[in-house]
C-alpha positions in Angstrom: 31.1 -28.0 32.6 27.4 -28.7 32.1 26.5 -25.2 33.2 28.9 -23.7 30.7 27.6 -26.0 27.9 24.0 -25.2 28.7 24.8 -21.5 28.7 26.5 -21.7 25.3 23.8 -23.7 23.7 21.1 -21.4 25.1 22.9 -18.4 23.9 23.3 -19.8 20.4 19.7 -20.8 20.2 18.5 -17.4 21.5 20.7 -15.5 19.1 19.5 -17.7 16.2 15.9 -17.1 17.1 16.5 -13.3 17.5 18.2 -13.2 14.1 15.3 -15.1 12.5 12.8 -12.7 14.2 14.7 -9.7 13.0 14.8 -11.0 9.5 11.1 -11.7 9.5 10.4 -8.1 10.7 12.6 -6.7 7.9 10.8 -8.8 5.3 7.4 -7.9 6.7 8.4 -4.2 6.5 9.6 -4.6 2.9 6.4 -6.4 1.8 4.3 -3.7 3.5 6.2 -0.9 1.8 5.9 -2.6 -1.6 2.1 -2.9 -1.0 1.8 0.7 -0.1 3.7 1.8 -3.2 1.6 -0.5 -5.4 -1.7 0.9 -4.0 -0.4 4.5 -4.4 0.4 3.8 -8.0 -3.2 2.5 -8.5 -4.6 5.6 -6.9 -2.5 7.8 -9.1 -3.6 6.0 -12.2 -7.2 6.6 -11.3 -6.7 10.2 -10.4 -5.0 10.8 -13.7 -7.8 9.0 -15.6 -10.4 11.2 -13.8 -8.3 14.4 -14.3 -7.9 13.9 -18.0 -11.5 12.9 -18.7 -13.0 15.3 -21.1 -15.4 17.7 -19.4 -14.2 17.2 -15.8 -12.3 20.5 -15.6 -15.3 22.4 -17.0 -17.7 20.7 -14.6 -15.5 21.7 -11.7 -15.2 25.3 -12.9 -18.9 25.6 -13.3 -19.6 23.6 -10.1 -21.9 21.3 -12.1 -22.0 18.3 -9.7 -24.4 16.1 -11.9 -22.2 16.4 -15.0 -19.1 15.8 -12.9 -20.6 12.7 -11.3 -21.7 11.3 -14.6 -18.2 11.7 -16.0 -16.3 10.4 -12.9 -18.5 7.5 -11.9 -17.6 5.2 -14.9 -13.9 5.8 -14.4 -14.2 5.0 -10.7 -16.3 1.9 -11.3 -13.8 0.6 -13.9 -10.9 1.1 -11.4 -12.9 -0.4 -8.5 -12.5 2.7 -6.5 -14.7 3.2 -3.5 -14.4 7.0 -3.3 -13.2 9.7 -5.6 
């Protein structure tokens, strides 16, 4: 009787721990996915700001790096972007 009771209690505790662990993994995955989406949205906002800055398209066409850098650096600095 004691062996059966020990087995049942151990099985219940183990299944409860497994379920908790699975739930924590699911939640961690959800949080990570949300963070990736948020970061991607921030990147897209910065890319759009750079792309629609007046003079950027012309600087790219003319391969004028100095002008392009002077146009893009303020946008990147305001967005706290490391690289553009």
